[in-house]
BALOBA-1460 file (C-alpha; in Angstrom, 3 decimals):
// residues 223
<rec num="1" residu="m" x="29.109" y="12.517" z="20.437"/>
<rec num="2" residu="a" x="30.287" y="12.818" z="16.837"/>
<rec num="3" residu="k" x="30.036" y="9.058" z="16.440"/>
<rec num="4" residu="r" x="26.632" y="9.103" z="18.084"/>
<rec num="5" residu="y" x="25.158" y="11.522" z="15.543"/>
<rec num="6" residu="k" x="27.406" y="10.365" z="12.658"/>
<rec num="7" residu="l" x="28.708" y="13.886" z="12.160"/>
<rec num="8" residu="k" x="32.103" y="15.396" z="11.464"/>
<rec num="9" residu="t" x="33.993" y="15.746" z="14.747"/>
<rec num="10" residu="n" x="34.900" y="19.434" z="14.407"/>
<rec num="11" residu="i" x="31.266" y="20.360" z="13.759"/>
<rec num="12" residu="i" x="29.877" y="18.507" z="16.749"/>
<rec num="13" residu="e" x="32.625" y="19.889" z="18.988"/>
<rec num="14" residu="m" x="31.384" y="23.344" z="18.046"/>
<rec num="15" residu="a" x="27.880" y="22.312" z="19.090"/>
<rec num="16" residu="q" x="29.260" y="20.973" z="22.363"/>
<rec num="17" residu="e" x="30.881" y="24.338" z="23.067"/>
<rec num="18" residu="i" x="27.582" y="26.111" z="22.354"/>
<rec num="19" residu="l" x="25.726" y="23.827" z="24.743"/>
<rec num="20" residu="d" x="28.420" y="24.299" z="27.373"/>
<rec num="21" residu="e" x="28.356" y="28.084" z="27.115"/>
<rec num="22" residu="q" x="24.618" y="28.750" z="26.801"/>
<rec num="23" residu="y" x="22.531" y="27.768" z="29.783"/>
<rec num="24" residu="k" x="19.223" y="28.996" z="28.370"/>
<rec num="25" residu="i" x="17.604" y="29.599" z="24.984"/>
<rec num="26" residu="t" x="14.234" y="31.326" z="24.743"/>
<rec num="27" residu="a" x="12.168" y="29.989" z="21.846"/>
<rec num="28" residu="f" x="10.023" y="33.113" z="21.550"/>
<rec num="29" residu="t" x="13.027" y="35.146" z="20.393"/>
<rec num="30" residu="n" x="13.355" y="32.784" z="17.398"/>
<rec num="31" residu="p" x="16.997" y="31.958" z="18.200"/>
<rec num="32" residu="i" x="19.377" y="30.185" z="15.856"/>
<rec num="33" residu="c" x="19.972" y="26.653" z="17.133"/>
<rec num="34" residu="s" x="22.068" y="23.676" z="16.127"/>
<rec num="35" residu="i" x="19.982" y="20.758" z="14.862"/>
<rec num="36" residu="v" x="20.828" y="17.286" z="13.621"/>
<rec num="37" residu="t" x="19.306" y="16.111" z="10.329"/>
<rec num="38" residu="t" x="20.307" y="13.475" z="7.805"/>
<rec num="39" residu="s" x="23.158" y="15.773" z="6.721"/>
<rec num="40" residu="e" x="26.724" y="14.813" z="7.630"/>
<rec num="41" residu="s" x="27.210" y="18.306" z="9.034"/>
<rec num="42" residu="l" x="25.443" y="19.975" z="11.906"/>
<rec num="43" residu="e" x="22.696" y="22.265" z="10.608"/>
<rec num="44" residu="i" x="21.578" y="25.614" z="11.971"/>
<rec num="45" residu="a" x="17.937" y="26.684" z="12.019"/>
<rec num="46" residu="h" x="15.730" y="29.375" z="13.520"/>
<rec num="47" residu="w" x="13.344" y="28.161" z="16.214"/>
<rec num="48" residu="g" x="9.775" y="28.755" z="15.039"/>
<rec num="49" residu="l" x="8.780" y="26.858" z="11.912"/>
<rec num="50" residu="i" x="7.775" y="28.795" z="8.791"/>
<rec num="51" residu="p" x="5.825" y="26.614" z="6.319"/>
<rec num="52" residu="h" x="7.321" y="26.590" z="2.829"/>
<rec num="53" residu="w" x="4.053" y="27.946" z="1.388"/>
<rec num="54" residu="t" x="4.100" y="31.143" z="3.486"/>
<rec num="55" residu="k" x="3.752" y="34.015" z="1.003"/>
<rec num="56" residu="t" x="4.863" y="37.192" z="2.788"/>
<rec num="57" residu="v" x="7.447" y="38.308" z="5.348"/>
<rec num="58" residu="e" x="4.676" y="39.643" z="7.580"/>
<rec num="59" residu="e" x="2.886" y="36.304" z="7.487"/>
<rec num="60" residu="a" x="6.164" y="34.498" z="8.203"/>
<rec num="61" residu="k" x="6.808" y="36.594" z="11.316"/>
<rec num="62" residu="k" x="3.321" y="35.860" z="12.584"/>
<rec num="63" residu="v" x="3.207" y="32.150" z="11.868"/>
<rec num="64" residu="r" x="6.649" y="31.307" z="13.271"/>
<rec num="65" residu="n" x="5.596" y="32.429" z="16.762"/>
<rec num="66" residu="m" x="2.577" y="30.137" z="16.457"/>
<rec num="67" residu="c" x="4.840" y="27.217" z="15.504"/>
<rec num="68" residu="i" x="7.261" y="27.131" z="18.439"/>
<rec num="69" residu="n" x="6.134" y="23.585" z="19.115"/>
<rec num="70" residu="a" x="3.889" y="20.960" z="17.537"/>
<rec num="71" residu="r" x="1.563" y="18.646" z="19.421"/>
<rec num="72" residu="s" x="2.113" y="15.000" z="18.521"/>
<rec num="73" residu="e" x="-1.646" y="14.409" z="18.477"/>
<rec num="74" residu="t" x="-2.195" y="16.841" z="15.571"/>
<rec num="75" residu="v" x="1.148" y="16.967" z="13.787"/>
<rec num="76" residu="f" x="-0.116" y="14.821" z="10.894"/>
<rec num="77" residu="t" x="-3.153" y="17.014" z="10.279"/>
<rec num="78" residu="k" x="-1.967" y="20.609" z="10.844"/>
<rec num="79" residu="p" x="-1.124" y="22.187" z="7.449"/>
<rec num="80" residu="a" x="2.165" y="23.628" z="8.750"/>
<rec num="81" residu="f" x="3.422" y="20.272" z="10.040"/>
<rec num="82" residu="r" x="1.882" y="17.432" z="8.030"/>
<rec num="83" residu="t" x="4.497" y="17.508" z="5.248"/>
<rec num="84" residu="p" x="7.758" y="17.935" z="7.226"/>
<rec num="85" residu="i" x="6.766" y="15.311" z="9.814"/>
<rec num="86" residu="l" x="7.001" y="12.727" z="7.031"/>
<rec num="87" residu="s" x="10.371" y="13.655" z="5.575"/>
<rec num="88" residu="k" x="12.076" y="16.461" z="7.512"/>
<rec num="89" residu="r" x="12.518" y="15.238" z="11.070"/>
<rec num="90" residu="c" x="15.405" y="16.516" z="13.160"/>
<rec num="91" residu="l" x="16.991" y="16.335" z="16.599"/>
<rec num="92" residu="l" x="17.653" y="19.269" z="18.916"/>
<rec num="93" residu="p" x="20.585" y="18.469" z="21.254"/>
<rec num="94" residu="a" x="19.873" y="19.696" z="24.784"/>
<rec num="95" residu="t" x="21.242" y="19.429" z="28.297"/>
<rec num="96" residu="g" x="17.920" y="20.185" z="29.979"/>
<rec num="97" residu="y" x="14.882" y="22.427" z="29.751"/>
<rec num="98" residu="f" x="12.764" y="24.720" z="31.916"/>
<rec num="99" residu="e" x="9.135" y="24.631" z="32.980"/>
<rec num="100" residu="y" x="7.059" y="26.597" z="35.480"/>
<rec num="101" residu="h" x="5.235" y="24.992" z="38.386"/>
<rec num="102" residu="h" x="2.099" y="26.810" z="39.523"/>
<rec num="103" residu="a" x="1.538" y="26.810" z="43.279"/>
<rec num="104" residu="n" x="-1.370" y="28.984" z="44.402"/>
<rec num="105" residu="k" x="-0.587" y="32.295" z="42.657"/>
<rec num="106" residu="e" x="3.135" y="31.664" z="42.455"/>
<rec num="107" residu="k" x="5.136" y="30.501" z="39.410"/>
<rec num="108" residu="i" x="8.233" y="28.496" z="40.327"/>
<rec num="109" residu="p" x="10.721" y="27.709" z="37.530"/>
<rec num="110" residu="y" x="12.198" y="24.213" z="37.388"/>
<rec num="111" residu="y" x="15.191" y="22.822" z="35.535"/>
<rec num="112" residu="i" x="14.419" y="19.371" z="34.102"/>
<rec num="113" residu="f" x="17.085" y="16.972" z="32.836"/>
<rec num="114" residu="l" x="17.990" y="13.315" z="32.306"/>
<rec num="115" residu="k" x="19.815" y="11.486" z="35.060"/>
<rec num="116" residu="d" x="22.032" y="9.361" z="32.823"/>
<rec num="117" residu="e" x="22.661" y="11.630" z="29.805"/>
<rec num="118" residu="d" x="24.603" y="14.898" z="29.818"/>
<rec num="119" residu="i" x="23.177" y="15.636" z="26.367"/>
<rec num="120" residu="f" x="19.919" y="14.251" z="25.035"/>
<rec num="121" residu="s" x="17.819" y="14.743" z="21.897"/>
<rec num="122" residu="i" x="14.464" y="16.422" z="21.501"/>
<rec num="123" residu="g" x="12.512" y="15.349" z="18.434"/>
<rec num="124" residu="g" x="11.573" y="18.059" z="15.969"/>
<rec num="125" residu="i" x="10.746" y="18.847" z="12.360"/>
<rec num="126" residu="y" x="12.303" y="21.442" z="10.067"/>
<rec num="127" residu="e" x="11.365" y="23.343" z="6.936"/>
<rec num="128" residu="l" x="12.923" y="25.624" z="4.311"/>
<rec num="129" residu="w" x="11.315" y="28.952" z="3.435"/>
<rec num="130" residu="k" x="12.336" y="31.345" z="0.653"/>
<rec num="131" residu="n" x="11.917" y="35.041" z="1.311"/>
<rec num="132" residu="p" x="9.900" y="36.378" z="-1.660"/>
<rec num="133" residu="h" x="11.785" y="39.701" z="-1.606"/>
<rec num="134" residu="t" x="15.417" y="38.745" z="-0.967"/>
<rec num="135" residu="k" x="15.148" y="35.206" z="-2.407"/>
<rec num="136" residu="e" x="17.186" y="34.012" z="0.569"/>
<rec num="137" residu="t" x="16.318" y="30.615" z="2.029"/>
<rec num="138" residu="t" x="15.853" y="30.259" z="5.777"/>
<rec num="139" residu="q" x="15.798" y="26.970" z="7.642"/>
<rec num="140" residu="t" x="13.400" y="26.849" z="10.573"/>
<rec num="141" residu="f" x="12.244" y="24.162" z="12.988"/>
<rec num="142" residu="t" x="9.853" y="23.306" z="15.773"/>
<rec num="143" residu="i" x="9.948" y="20.709" z="18.528"/>
<rec num="144" residu="l" x="7.279" y="18.115" z="19.165"/>
<rec num="145" residu="t" x="5.458" y="17.784" z="22.474"/>
<rec num="146" residu="v" x="3.663" y="14.820" z="24.010"/>
<rec num="147" residu="p" x="1.513" y="14.327" z="27.132"/>
<rec num="148" residu="a" x="3.677" y="14.728" z="30.224"/>
<rec num="149" residu="n" x="4.907" y="11.817" z="32.296"/>
<rec num="150" residu="e" x="4.158" y="11.791" z="36.031"/>
<rec num="151" residu="l" x="7.194" y="13.886" z="37.027"/>
<rec num="152" residu="c" x="6.676" y="16.536" z="34.354"/>
<rec num="153" residu="a" x="2.909" y="16.693" z="34.929"/>
<rec num="154" residu="r" x="3.493" y="17.528" z="38.589"/>
<rec num="155" residu="i" x="5.787" y="20.372" z="37.567"/>
<rec num="156" residu="h" x="4.119" y="21.712" z="34.415"/>
<rec num="157" residu="n" x="0.639" y="22.057" z="35.908"/>
<rec num="158" residu="g" x="-0.436" y="25.475" z="34.614"/>
<rec num="159" residu="g" x="-0.118" y="28.036" z="31.855"/>
<rec num="160" residu="n" x="-1.527" y="27.850" z="28.336"/>
<rec num="161" residu="n" x="-0.485" y="24.248" z="27.642"/>
<rec num="162" residu="p" x="-0.155" y="22.377" z="30.923"/>
<rec num="163" residu="f" x="0.742" y="18.720" z="31.358"/>
<rec num="164" residu="r" x="2.974" y="18.608" z="28.264"/>
<rec num="165" residu="m" x="6.634" y="17.749" z="27.761"/>
<rec num="166" residu="p" x="9.088" y="17.682" z="24.851"/>
<rec num="167" residu="l" x="9.333" y="14.534" z="22.764"/>
<rec num="168" residu="i" x="12.616" y="13.070" z="23.996"/>
<rec num="169" residu="i" x="14.188" y="10.589" z="21.605"/>
<rec num="170" residu="d" x="16.105" y="7.793" z="23.282"/>
<rec num="171" residu="k" x="19.755" y="7.582" z="22.239"/>
<rec num="172" residu="e" x="19.285" y="4.153" z="20.692"/>
<rec num="173" residu="h" x="16.498" y="5.447" z="18.422"/>
<rec num="174" residu="e" x="17.953" y="8.776" z="17.253"/>
<rec num="175" residu="n" x="19.003" y="7.541" z="13.811"/>
<rec num="176" residu="l" x="15.668" y="5.817" z="13.314"/>
<rec num="177" residu="w" x="13.834" y="9.077" z="14.048"/>
<rec num="178" residu="l" x="15.762" y="10.708" z="11.190"/>
<rec num="179" residu="d" x="15.013" y="7.879" z="8.738"/>
<rec num="180" residu="i" x="12.937" y="9.410" z="5.913"/>
<rec num="181" residu="s" x="11.590" y="6.000" z="4.883"/>
<rec num="182" residu="l" x="9.462" y="5.663" z="8.032"/>
<rec num="183" residu="k" x="5.714" y="5.394" z="7.560"/>
<rec num="184" residu="t" x="3.140" y="7.306" z="9.592"/>
<rec num="185" residu="t" x="2.509" y="4.370" z="11.907"/>
<rec num="186" residu="d" x="6.252" y="3.996" z="12.529"/>
<rec num="187" residu="i" x="6.600" y="7.668" z="13.434"/>
<rec num="188" residu="q" x="3.633" y="7.539" z="15.780"/>
<rec num="189" residu="l" x="5.371" y="4.870" z="17.845"/>
<rec num="190" residu="f" x="7.789" y="7.560" z="19.031"/>
<rec num="191" residu="f" x="4.998" y="9.663" z="20.532"/>
<rec num="192" residu="q" x="5.334" y="8.492" z="24.119"/>
<rec num="193" residu="p" x="6.252" y="10.306" z="27.339"/>
<rec num="194" residu="y" x="9.851" y="9.683" z="28.370"/>
<rec num="195" residu="d" x="10.405" y="7.399" z="31.358"/>
<rec num="196" residu="d" x="10.168" y="9.669" z="34.407"/>
<rec num="197" residu="e" x="12.412" y="7.359" z="36.424"/>
<rec num="198" residu="r" x="15.253" y="8.422" z="34.109"/>
<rec num="199" residu="m" x="14.569" y="12.122" z="34.684"/>
<rec num="200" residu="d" x="15.071" y="14.567" z="37.532"/>
<rec num="201" residu="a" x="14.277" y="18.197" z="38.274"/>
<rec num="202" residu="y" x="14.754" y="20.935" z="40.845"/>
<rec num="203" residu="p" x="13.603" y="24.544" z="41.360"/>
<rec num="204" residu="i" x="15.860" y="27.375" z="40.195"/>
<rec num="205" residu="s" x="16.001" y="31.132" z="40.719"/>
<rec num="206" residu="k" x="12.910" y="33.043" z="39.628"/>
<rec num="207" residu="d" x="15.052" y="35.632" z="37.839"/>
<rec num="208" residu="f" x="16.747" y="33.101" z="35.551"/>
<rec num="209" residu="l" x="15.322" y="34.728" z="32.412"/>
<rec num="210" residu="k" x="16.985" y="38.027" z="33.298"/>
<rec num="211" residu="k" x="20.431" y="36.460" z="33.398"/>
<rec num="212" residu="r" x="22.813" y="36.253" z="30.472"/>
<rec num="213" residu="p" x="22.616" y="32.963" z="28.526"/>
<rec num="214" residu="n" x="26.195" y="32.083" z="29.516"/>
<rec num="215" residu="d" x="25.648" y="32.569" z="33.258"/>
<rec num="216" residu="p" x="26.125" y="29.141" z="34.919"/>
<rec num="217" residu="s" x="24.058" y="30.235" z="37.924"/>
<rec num="218" residu="i" x="20.955" y="29.857" z="35.731"/>
<rec num="219" residu="i" x="20.796" y="26.141" z="36.449"/>
<rec num="220" residu="e" x="21.810" y="26.323" z="40.113"/>
<rec num="221" residu="r" x="19.304" y="24.906" z="42.576"/>
<rec num="222" residu="a" x="17.266" y="27.599" z="44.324"/>
<rec num="223" residu="a" x="18.158" y="28.190" z="47.930"/>
């Protein structure tokens, strides 16, 4: 994995341990995550992008919860995203992700993953924001979403933003995604649903959010 991301081995081993020990991360709590950038070391960033031009702490708290993800269709036009998409792209290593399936009035959580990759990369963008009071700099990020493939559309069929899925970057194209010399048209070529034949999913326990992040039963198939 270190060779794959061109990172120092001890750093990426730490990330591997984090992925092994945490079975869920909830974006709306603005967690600190490990991201891959053009740096030789693994970076850490808070989930929920804060634009660099945000003026107050109150505004930062509000906007970050509105920037948990970025739609690929509008990422080049939204003020919060149009600058970092050109020069601050990143990768979020993941082992899988969760979505709800709506059946009648019931919400059934599913665990979605890749068949042939224990760890895969979700495409994102990051930004640096300086707190006007403390002068401390915080690194934040958001993930990109694209229209869902057939598998994910069947699962993610309700809620506020149905029929969406994360932008999954194929292993062979990870370094290209990070390349800051890419033009807009080059970046847009990435905005495709991942091949659903290379993905799989199954229902999990409805109380998975109540469990501790390091509880392996989170990703067990529901009985």
